C-alpha angles and dihedrals in degrees: 000000000000118000114215094220107106126225119242125221113205121197113193110207098333113201108190118066099208091054092054090044092052091047090050088055089049090051093050092049093052103036091247123150117237122213121191112199130196130340113356120215090227144025117271084232090062109136091223091053093049092044093053090051091041111185095335098093092101089058095057127084104214127184126187122211131187093220141351093256091062092050092048092049091050089054098031092154095050126100116242118208116198125207123211139151088220098073133078105222113094124223086233093067096039114104106228121203127205107265096031116149108225112202129207124184129219118298095249101044111013118212119333118274089232092058091049094047093051091051107045097147092056100038117105140174137202108240116237123205097201109056091194088073108082100200148337127255111277094239092047090051094049091050094050093051099040094051090050089052090049091048094048092050095046093246090132096050115117093008 
């Protein structure tokens, strides 16, 4: 059964406008709230950002935060899920809950190691078969994890 509590995608200091635009479209399509944290590597007026989101911007609930601490203080009772290629637990075995905040770091560095180390029980990764490939595109990773969270919680049932 679908829970009405939305998921939240959190992008910490995203750097590439089309990634953020594609994630905004993903959020609009799934009723997910998008949070942009810290210094962005682009202007939110960027034509590439807008083009990637096309005419869906009105369908996305977006919040801007100066830093992660401010966001976490504003949602102090929420659960934050951290993504990193440097941890063992897979997103496939993690038990998502409606209302989870799923965090992704900047394209070039990911989330800080300190943040991941202090949150081992809620840090996950996307397994990769070919170890020669360092990482996935940010928008692809967000889509993979979000759709698993939606599947697990029944949000995709009867759609």
